[in-house]
C-alpha positions in Angstrom: 0.0 0.0 0.0 1.4 3.4 -0.9 1.9 6.2 1.6 -0.9 8.2 0.1 -3.3 5.2 0.4 -2.3 4.6 4.0 -3.0 8.3 4.8 -6.4 8.3 3.0 -7.4 5.1 4.8 -6.5 6.6 8.2 -8.4 9.8 7.4 -11.5 7.9 6.4 -11.3 5.8 9.6 -10.9 9.0 11.7 -14.0 10.6 10.0 -16.0 7.5 10.6 -15.0 7.3 14.2 -15.8 11.0 14.7 -19.2 10.6 13.2 -20.0 7.6 15.3 -18.9 9.5 18.5 -21.2 12.4 17.5 -24.3 10.3 17.4 -25.4 8.5 20.5 -27.5 5.4 20.0 -31.1 5.1 21.0 -33.6 2.2 20.7 -37.3 3.0 20.5 -39.8 0.3 21.2 -43.6 0.4 21.2 -45.7 -2.2 19.5 -46.2 -4.3 16.3 -45.6 -2.8 12.9 -49.3 -2.8 12.2 -50.1 -0.5 15.1 -50.3 3.3 15.3 -47.7 3.3 18.1 -45.1 1.8 15.7 -45.8 4.6 13.2 -45.4 7.1 16.1 -42.0 5.6 16.9 -40.9 5.9 13.3 -42.0 9.6 13.3 -40.0 10.2 16.4 -37.0 8.4 15.1 -37.0 10.6 12.0 -37.2 13.8 14.1 -34.3 12.7 16.3 -32.2 11.5 13.4 -32.5 14.9 11.7 -31.0 16.5 14.8 -27.7 14.8 14.0 -26.7 13.9 17.6 -28.9 10.8 18.1 -28.8 7.6 16.1 -32.2 6.0 16.6 -33.3 2.4 15.9 -37.0 1.4 15.9 -37.7 -2.1 17.0 -41.0 -4.0 16.7 -42.6 -5.2 19.9 -45.4 -7.5 21.0 -46.7 -4.7 23.2 -46.3 -2.8 26.4 -45.8 -5.8 28.7 -42.8 -6.9 26.7 -41.6 -3.2 26.6 -41.6 -3.0 30.4 -40.0 -6.4 30.9 -37.2 -5.4 28.5 -36.8 -2.0 30.2 -36.0 -3.8 33.5 -33.0 -5.5 32.0 -31.9 -3.6 28.9 -28.7 -1.5 29.1 -28.1 1.8 27.2 -30.6 4.4 25.9 -34.0 2.8 25.7 -37.2 4.6 25.0 -40.4 2.6 25.3 -44.2 3.1 25.5 -46.5 1.8 28.2 -49.7 2.6 30.0 -48.7 3.7 33.5 -50.8 0.9 35.2 -48.2 -1.6 33.9 -45.4 0.3 35.5 -47.3 0.2 38.8 -47.7 -3.6 38.4 -44.0 -4.0 37.5 -43.0 -2.1 40.6 -45.1 -4.4 42.7 -44.3 -7.7 40.8 -48.0 -8.3 40.2 -50.2 -9.2 37.3 -48.2 -9.9 34.1 -45.0 -9.3 36.2 -45.7 -11.8 39.0 -42.5 -13.6 39.8 -40.3 -11.0 38.2 -38.0 -8.8 40.3 -39.7 -5.5 41.2 -38.8 -2.8 38.6 -39.0 0.9 39.5 -36.5 2.2 37.1 -38.8 3.8 34.5 -38.6 7.5 34.1 -41.2 9.7 32.3 -40.2 11.7 29.2 -43.4 12.8 27.6 -47.0 12.0 26.8 -48.2 9.7 24.0 -51.7 9.6 22.5 -54.2 7.6 24.5 -54.9 3.9 23.8 -58.4 3.4 22.4 -60.1 0.0 22.9 -61.5 -1.3 19.7 -63.9 -4.3 19.7 -63.9 -5.2 16.0 -66.5 -7.5 14.3 -67.8 -8.1 10.8 -70.7 -5.8 10.0 -72.9 -8.7 9.0 -72.3 -10.7 12.2 -75.4 -9.3 14.0 -73.2 -8.1 16.9 -74.4 -4.6 17.9 -73.5 -4.6 21.6 -71.0 -6.3 23.9 -73.7 -8.6 25.2 -74.1 -9.9 21.6 -70.7 -11.4 21.9 -72.1 -14.2 24.1 -71.5 -17.6 22.4 -69.2 -16.0 19.8 -65.5 -16.8 19.2 -63.4 -13.8 20.0 -59.7 -12.9 20.2 -59.1 -10.7 23.2 -55.9 -9.0 21.9 -52.4 -10.3 21.2 -51.3 -13.1 23.5 -49.7 -11.8 26.6 -50.2 -8.1 25.8 -51.7 -5.3 27.8 -54.7 -5.4 25.4 -55.4 -9.0 26.1 -55.3 -8.4 29.9 -57.4 -5.3 29.7 -60.0 -7.0 27.4 -60.3 -10.0 29.7 -60.7 -7.7 32.7 -63.4 -5.7 30.9 -65.4 -8.8 30.0 -65.0 -10.1 33.6 -66.2 -6.8 35.0 -69.2 -6.9 32.7 -69.8 -10.6 33.6 -69.3 -11.7 30.0 -66.0 -13.6 30.3 -67.6 -17.0 30.8 -70.2 -16.4 28.0 -67.7 -15.6 25.3 -65.4 -18.2 23.6 -62.1 -16.5 24.1 -59.2 -17.9 21.9 -55.5 -17.2 21.8 -54.3 -15.9 18.5 -51.6 -13.4 17.5 -53.1 -10.1 16.6 -51.3 -10.1 13.3 -53.4 -13.1 12.3 -56.7 -11.8 13.7 -57.7 -9.7 10.6 -57.4 -12.7 8.2 -59.2 -15.0 10.7 -62.1 -12.4 10.8 -62.2 -12.2 7.0 -62.3 -16.0 6.7 -65.0 -16.3 9.4 -62.8 -18.3 11.7 -63.5 -15.9 14.5 -66.4 -13.5 15.1 -64.3 -10.6 16.4 -61.1 -9.4 18.1 -59.9 -6.6 20.4 -57.1 -4.2 19.5 -55.8 -1.4 21.7 -54.1 1.5 20.0 -54.6 5.1 19.2 -57.1 5.7 16.4 -57.0 5.5 13.5 -54.9 2.3 13.8 -53.3 1.2 10.5 -54.3 -2.4 10.9 -58.0 -1.4 11.0 -57.7 1.2 8.3 -56.4 -1.5 6.0 -58.9 -4.1 7.1 -61.8 -1.7 6.5 -60.8 -1.4 2.8 -61.3 -5.2 2.2 -64.0 -6.1 4.8 -67.2 -4.5 5.9 -66.4 -4.3 9.6 -68.0 -2.7 12.6 -66.7 -1.5 16.0 -68.9 -2.4 18.9 -70.0 0.7 21.0 -69.9 0.8 24.8 -72.9 2.0 26.7 -72.5 4.7 29.4 -72.9 2.0 32.2 -70.3 -0.2 30.5 -67.9 2.7 30.3 -68.4 3.4 34.0 -67.7 -0.2 34.9 -64.6 -0.2 32.8 -63.3 3.1 34.2 -63.8 1.7 37.7 -61.0 -0.9 36.8 -58.5 1.9 36.3 -59.1 5.5 37.6 -56.8 6.8 34.8 -59.1 5.4 32.1 -61.7 7.6 30.6 -64.5 7.7 28.0 -63.3 8.3 24.4 -65.1 8.5 21.1 -64.1 7.0 17.8 -65.5 9.6 15.4 -67.6 8.7 12.4 -65.4 8.5 9.3 -62.3 7.5 11.3 -62.3 4.2 9.3 -63.9 3.5 5.9 -67.5 2.6 6.4 -67.8 3.9 9.9 -70.9 6.0 9.6 -71.6 6.9 13.3 -69.6 7.9 16.4 -68.5 4.9 18.5 -68.2 5.4 22.3 -65.3 3.5 23.7 -62.7 3.9 26.5 -59.2 5.2 26.5 -56.1 4.7 28.7 -53.1 7.1 29.1 -49.8 6.1 27.6 -46.3 7.5 28.3 -43.0 7.6 26.5 -40.5 6.4 29.1 -36.7 6.0 29.5 -34.9 4.3 32.3 -32.4 5.5 34.8 -29.6 4.4 32.4 -30.3 7.3 30.1 -28.2 10.4 30.6 -29.8 13.7 31.6 -28.6 15.4 28.3 -30.1 12.6 26.2 -33.4 12.8 28.0 -33.4 16.6 27.7 -32.7 16.5 23.9 -35.4 13.8 23.3 -38.0 15.7 25.3 -37.2 19.1 23.8 -37.2 17.7 20.2 -40.6 16.1 20.8 -42.4 19.1 22.2 -40.9 21.5 19.7 -42.2 19.4 16.8 -45.5 18.2 18.3 -47.6 20.6 16.2 -45.8 19.4 13.0 -46.5 15.8 14.1 -50.2 16.6 14.6 -50.3 18.0 11.1 -49.1 14.6 9.7 -51.1 12.4 12.1 -54.2 13.6 14.0 -53.6 11.4 17.0 -51.0 13.8 18.3 -53.4 16.7 18.5 -54.7 16.0 22.0 -51.2 15.6 23.6 -50.3 18.4 26.0 -47.4 18.8 28.5 -49.8 19.0 31.5 -50.8 15.4 31.0 -47.5 14.1 32.3 -49.1 14.1 35.8 -51.0 11.0 34.7 -47.9 9.0 33.8 -47.1 7.8 37.4 -43.3 7.3 37.0 -40.9 10.0 38.2 -40.0 12.5 35.5 -36.5 11.9 34.2 -34.2 14.7 35.5 -33.2 15.6 32.0 -36.8 15.9 30.9 -37.6 17.8 34.1 -35.0 20.4 33.1 -36.9 21.0 29.9 -40.3 21.2 31.5 -39.0 23.8 34.0 -37.6 25.8 31.1 -41.1 26.0 29.5 -42.9 26.6 32.8 -44.6 23.2 33.2 -44.9 22.0 36.7 -43.2 18.6 37.2 -45.4 16.4 39.4 -43.9 14.8 42.5 -44.4 11.1 42.8 
């Protein structure tokens, strides 16, 4: 190798090393690739990558339970989404985390759009209410996910669990099973409109079962942070009327392993671009900084610095 070639090789290696040092790695994890939360993570990754100091990677997930379990053991910069109720359960080793070491290392960064519960059926199935699911075959969300646990709890609270034939099936297979009349319906929990249902509605005349006011009240009693939410007419192709449902808050969290500067940069980048995000996807429109009080976990010190700069009170836990 000539002297010039050696010098050029060394220079290229130096440039590559400098670029690598300038970008700190970050993993973002939310849900399956067919969900709205996965799309949200891709949007966030694009924003952070454009800043030049963070190198983000989006990973597909089976849902919030997996996210929290990974957060408890995963090193490095890890951003994940979860309803706050799962963090409470993880800190107490209860529910889906029974037998796991207690995990209290999650730290709040910012608010995500609420989870909306969708009870999806074929429009020609004659299912117009939750009680009409009695005797039907139903998938209560992806196996082992927050949605499955919440759906089973809802049916139990409404005294329907024993009346419905609940079957285990991965959510990615539920749409085809519904098309092929192998099941009568399935539950999916994601911000609306969720891509999976937008796609399904283009090839199947589907319906979303509404909740009555008394059913909403019984469901909200399961989790005081839940609240009534409406899936507006036109949200999905063929949806001609508003559908009353219930929503659950969701947060974007880091762990104590994330540096203060990284948490500050992520939080600042998100809020400074939230309006632009809402212009691309309407689910961001209802997200405001004051909602961090509903996210349970202590606010990360780096994120707290940003909230203090913009005059948002950081809740004490």
